[in-house]
ZAMARGU-4260 file (C-alpha; in steps of 0.2 Angstrom, whole numbers, plus 5000, padded with zeros to 4 digits):
<rodrens>
0) 5663/5002/4854 | 5665/4987/4863 | 5665/4970/4853 | 5661/4959/4865 | 5653/4941/4866
5) 5656/4939/4887 | 5666/4950/4894 | 5672/4937/4907 | 5665/4920/4903 | 5677/4922/4888
10) 5692/4927/4899 | 5689/4917/4915 | 5689/4899/4907 | 5707/4889/4905 | 5711/4880/4889
15) 5700/4861/4888 | 5720/4854/4887 | 5726/4861/4903 | 5711/4854/4913 | 5721/4838/4918
20) 5735/4849/4924 | 5737/4846/4943 | 5731/4859/4956 | 5735/4857/4974 | 5724/4866/4986
25) 5728/4868/5006 | 5727/4880/5021 | 5737/4888/5033 | 5732/4887/5053 | 5729/4908/5051
30) 5720/4905/5037 | 5730/4909/5021 | 5720/4899/5008 | 5736/4892/4995 | 5731/4886/4976
35) 5747/4877/4967 | 5745/4871/4947 | 5758/4863/4940 | 5763/4867/4923 | 5781/4861/4916
40) 5780/4867/4901 | 5793/4879/4904 | 5805/4885/4917 | 5795/4898/4925 | 5783/4904/4939
45) 5769/4917/4943 | 5767/4921/4961 | 5750/4928/4964 | 5741/4936/4979 | 5723/4939/4979
50) 5712/4949/4994 | 5693/4949/4994 | 5693/4968/4996 | 5688/4980/4981 | 5680/4995/4979
55) 5662/4988/4983 | 5670/4986/5000 | 5672/5006/5003 | 5662/5014/5012 | 5653/5030/5004
60) 5664/5045/5010 | 5681/5033/5006 | 5680/5029/4986 | 5696/5027/4978 | 5704/5019/4995
65) 5707/5004/4988 | 5717/5007/4973 | 5725/5019/4982 | 5731/5004/4996 | 5737/4993/4982
70) 5748/5009/4976 | 5754/5010/4992 | 5760/4991/4994 | 5775/4997/4983 | 5778/5009/4994
75) 5789/5003/5010 | 5788/4989/5023 | 5798/4987/5040 | 5811/4980/5028 | 5809/4989/5012
80) 5809/5006/5008 | 5797/5015/4995 | 5799/5007/4978 | 5813/4994/4984 | 5801/4980/4981
85) 5800/4983/4962 | 5818/4985/4963 | 5823/4967/4973 | 5813/4961/4959 | 5819/4969/4944
90) 5836/4965/4949 | 5833/4946/4950 | 5825/4945/4931 | 5808/4948/4937 | 5791/4957/4934
95) 5775/4961/4943 | 5762/4972/4946 | 5745/4974/4953 | 5726/4978/4950 | 5711/4985/4960
100) 5694/4979/4954 | 5676/4980/4961 | 5678/4962/4968 | 5696/4961/4974 | 5712/4967/4973
105) 5727/4956/4967 | 5748/4956/4966 | 5759/4946/4955 | 5776/4944/4952 | 5784/4933/4936
110) 5800/4924/4936 | 5812/4910/4930 | 5804/4896/4943 | 5822/4898/4955 | 5818/4913/4961
115) 5801/4907/4970 | 5808/4908/4986 | 5811/4927/4982 | 5793/4930/4977 | 5785/4921/4992
120) 5798/4930/5006 | 5793/4948/4996 | 5776/4944/4997 | 5775/4940/5016 | 5783/4954/5021
125) 5771/4966/5012 | 5757/4956/5020 | 5763/4956/5037 | 5775/4972/5040 | 5768/4985/5027
130) 5772/5003/5033 | 5763/5018/5027 | 5772/5034/5029 | 5762/5051/5030 | 5772/5060/5017
135) 5774/5043/5005 | 5754/5043/5006 | 5753/5061/4999 | 5765/5058/4985 | 5757/5042/4979
140) 5739/5049/4982 | 5744/5066/4969 | 5751/5050/4959 | 5732/5043/4959 | 5724/5060/4957
145) 5735/5063/4940 | 5729/5047/4937 | 5710/5048/4936 | 5713/5066/4926 | 5724/5056/4911
150) 5710/5044/4910 | 5693/5047/4918 | 5692/5069/4919 | 5700/5072/4902 | 5692/5056/4893
155) 5674/5060/4889 | 5670/5042/4885 | 5678/5037/4900 | 5667/5051/4911 | 5652/5047/4902
160) 5653/5028/4906 | 5657/5035/4923 | 5642/5045/4927 | 5629/5030/4919 | 5637/5016/4929
165) 5632/5028/4946 | 5613/5027/4937 | 5614/5010/4931 | 5619/5001/4950 | 5610/5009/4960
170) 5612/5005/4978 | 5626/4994/4977 | 5646/4998/4977 | 5647/4996/4959 | 5639/5012/4957
175) 5656/5023/4962 | 5671/5021/4951 | 5685/5011/4954 | 5698/5025/4956 | 5685/5035/4967
180) 5676/5051/4965 | 5687/5064/4963 | 5681/5076/4978 | 5683/5061/4990 | 5698/5054/4983
185) 5709/5071/4985 | 5703/5069/5005 | 5709/5054/5009 | 5721/5051/5024 | 5736/5039/5028
190) 5725/5032/5045 | 5712/5026/5030 | 5723/5016/5021 | 5731/5009/5036 | 5714/5005/5042
195) 5708/4996/5028 | 5726/4988/5028 | 5722/4981/5043 | 5704/4976/5039 | 5707/4968/5024
200) 5726/4961/5023 | 5725/4947/5035 | 5729/4930/5028 | 5710/4924/5030 | 5705/4937/5017
205) 5717/4929/5005 | 5724/4916/4992 | 5739/4914/4987 | 5740/4906/4969 | 5758/4898/4963
210) 5755/4892/4946 | 5773/4884/4934 | 5785/4873/4935 | 5784/4869/4952 | 5776/4852/4962
215) 5766/4854/4980 | 5781/4844/4988 | 5793/4862/4982 | 5780/4875/4987 | 5771/4869/5004
220) 5789/4870/5013 | 5792/4887/5007 | 5775/4895/5011 | 5775/4888/5027 | 5792/4896/5030
225) 5786/4911/5025 | 5769/4916/5028 | 5764/4900/5044 | 5769/4914/5057 | 5758/4930/5051
230) 5745/4931/5064 | 5728/4927/5058 | 5719/4943/5061 | 5700/4946/5061 | 5692/4941/5044
235) 5680/4954/5038 | 5661/4948/5038 | 5655/4944/5023 | 5636/4943/5019 | 5627/4933/5007
240) 5626/4937/4990 | 5606/4938/4982 | 5598/4944/4967 | 5595/4961/4970 | 5577/4965/4965
245) 5573/4977/4950 | 5575/4995/4954 | 5564/5000/4940 | 5569/5010/4922 | 5580/5025/4924
250) 5586/5035/4909 | 5602/5048/4906 | 5604/5061/4896 | 5622/5068/4894 | 5630/5080/4884
255) 5650/5081/4884 | 5662/5084/4871 | 5663/5064/4862 | 5665/5065/4845 | 5651/5053/4841
260) 5635/5050/4849 | 5631/5034/4860 | 5621/5022/4867 | 5624/5013/4882 | 5609/5001/4888
265) 5611/4991/4905 | 5601/4977/4912 | 5603/4972/4931 | 5605/4955/4932 | 5611/4939/4942
270) 5628/4933/4943 | 5636/4917/4945 | 5638/4918/4963 | 5620/4926/4966 | 5611/4915/4953
275) 5603/4900/4964 | 5600/4891/4946 | 5617/4892/4939 | 5612/4887/4922 | 5604/4904/4921
280) 5623/4909/4920 | 5626/4900/4906 | 5612/4905/4898 | 5613/4922/4899 | 5630/4919/4889
285) 5625/4912/4874 | 5610/4925/4876 | 5626/4936/4871 | 5634/4928/4860 | 5617/4927/4848
290) 5617/4946/4848 | 5636/4949/4847 | 5648/4934/4843 | 5655/4940/4827 | 5650/4943/4808
295) 5636/4932/4807 | 5629/4938/4824 | 5613/4949/4825 | 5617/4965/4828 | 5631/4965/4816
300) 5619/4957/4802 | 5604/4968/4804 | 5611/4984/4813 | 5626/4985/4806 | 5627/4978/4786
305) 5609/4975/4787 | 5599/4992/4790 | 5615/5001/4793 | 5608/5009/4809 | 5625/5010/4818
310) 5642/5011/4816 | 5646/4998/4829 | 5638/4990/4842 | 5640/4976/4854 | 5634/4966/4868
315) 5639/4958/4883 | 5635/4949/4898 | 5647/4951/4914 | 5644/4938/4926 | 5657/4934/4936
320) 5656/4946/4951 | 5654/4946/4968 | 5636/4953/4968 | 5625/4955/4953 | 5629/4955/4934
325) 5625/4966/4921 | 5619/4964/4905 | 5624/4977/4892 | 5622/4985/4874 | 5632/4997/4868
330) 5629/5008/4852 | 5638/5021/4841 | 5624/5027/4827 | 5628/5034/4809 | 5625/5049/4802
335) 5608/5054/4801 | 5602/5040/4814 | 5597/5046/4830 | 5599/5037/4848 | 5583/5037/4849
340) 5581/5025/4830 | 5595/5012/4838 | 5588/5011/4854 | 5570/5005/4846 | 5582/4996/4836
345) 5589/4986/4850 | 5574/4983/4861 | 5568/4977/4845 | 5583/4961/4844 | 5578/4958/4861
350) 5557/4955/4861 | 5565/4945/4846 | 5575/4936/4856 | 5561/4934/4870 | 5548/4929/4856
355) 5556/4915/4847 | 5569/4903/4849 | 5588/4905/4841 | 5591/4891/4827 | 5601/4877/4830
360) 5615/4886/4817 | 5617/4901/4830 | 5617/4890/4845 | 5633/4879/4840 | 5640/4895/4832
365) 5641/4904/4849 | 5646/4889/4859 | 5661/4885/4847 | 5665/4904/4850 | 5665/4905/4866
370) 5676/4888/4866 | 5689/4895/4856 | 5691/4911/4867 | 5696/4899/4881 | 5710/4894/4867
375) 5715/4909/4864 | 5712/4919/4880 | 5722/4907/4891 | 5737/4897/4886 | 5750/4906/4899
380) 5754/4903/4916 | 5747/4919/4921 | 5731/4917/4912 | 5728/4900/4924 | 5737/4910/4938
385) 5724/4923/4936 | 5708/4911/4935 | 5711/4901/4951 | 5714/4916/4962 | 5697/4926/4954
390) 5687/4911/4956 | 5695/4905/4973 | 5692/4923/4979 | 5674/4924/4971 | 5672/4908/4982
395) 5667/4900/4967 | 5672/4882/4961 | 5691/4882/4954 | 5687/4867/4944 | 5673/4875/4934
400) 5682/4877/4917 | 5682/4858/4917 | 5665/4857/4916 | 5662/4875/4906 | 5659/4865/4889
405) 5647/4852/4897 | 5637/4866/4906 | 5637/4877/4889 | 5631/4861/4879 | 5618/4858/4890
410) 5611/4875/4887 | 5594/4873/4874 | 5586/4888/4863 | 5571/4888/4875 | 5584/4891/4889
415) 5589/4907/4881 | 5571/4914/4875 | 5567/4910/4894 | 5581/4920/4903 | 5577/4934/4891
420) 5560/4936/4897 | 5562/4935/4913 | 5579/4946/4917 | 5581/4958/4899 | 5565/4967/4906
425) 5561/4987/4906 | 5562/4986/4924 | 5579/4982/4925 | 5584/4993/4913 | 5596/5010/4913
430) 5597/5018/4896 | 5611/5033/4893 | 5610/5043/4880 | 5627/5053/4878 | 5627/5067/4865
435) 5640/5077/4856 | 5642/5096/4865 | 5643/5108/4852 | 5660/5117/4849 | 5664/5134/4857
440) 5668/5150/4846 | 5683/5146/4851 | 5685/5128/4846 | 5677/5133/4829 | 5690/5147/4826
445) 5706/5133/4831 | 5698/5119/4819 | 5711/5115/4802 | 5701/5123/4788 | 5698/5115/4771
</rodrens>
């Protein structure tokens, strides 16, 4: 099971000790945003390029396109052949990779600091001169299809979560999988990838992050040299994100070849982006920690060790997204315990939080746990670049981490009870029950006998 306090809150904020590290921001005339974080502890540098283009931007008929384009960014430009990009990186002692999420796509290179000019030249080359060859696209699409087969189609737990997510987040771009629906993915065409690249891969829709043993005086002339002449392009329109109205309670029953029954419960709640009162973000963070923040948290104490209803369970608040966030509870019951019993027990935990206040000890424990997570999660140059790029791409204050402890301290027990009452309500809830399918006669014969 996922044992998380706050999936993104723990992973997005840098060390308190890093708050004083110099951070510089400037924008080129073509709209490219540039962030420079100085960290002189080691002679290394991380270069990341973030595009505000993720799978929530895909039309219903082109699911998976953002991820396929990520693959094509390594397959050739006007001056580089297929695979040459990563060969250059490796030849000069670096490493590179990329990832696609619902909200953005990001690319990174890591080197010894003297290789910074190479990193910037390579990144500028594929921003301005990507070449999407038809045959190379067809080959890479097969790679992505195989990736989907291995990670989702042949993985009952992943398949269950994909089906649940589709029901749990109706009317949003989060309802389809990042890798795309298989039937639509298989029909993608090179021209769709070219269109995506032309629409979203423009300087005004990107943030370049450079973190490590560098200064602004070193970085700015290099950025100007490699990126300033790239045409600005047309930045896609971005409607203002607001809190979605409740969709009504939804329920999903699945029978899949999972090894144990699973219960999913997801509430559609606001994110830091969509909230008007940002305090609710920190209150929801605290609420998740009261339920699932270590061995002393309520789920572990009451449901795992106390009543022994579940073998594992968790609660998490995902509140750093372009659209609304989610508050999710997951559980696997112990033998002899029904999924309905577990749902009832989890709802009782929610009701208790809606009617009584968390104790001072619980509030102190959660604050300590969340802040400790910052220390363990982000003591790296890569982690700092991740934080800066993510916050900038989502339109949030890149200095939020410097005041995170202050905002968390301002949350009261009354705030935690209030957000539980306001947001964890049936009309915002989806419940998914996943039961193992009975083995076929052939499968029973194949099982080893004692």
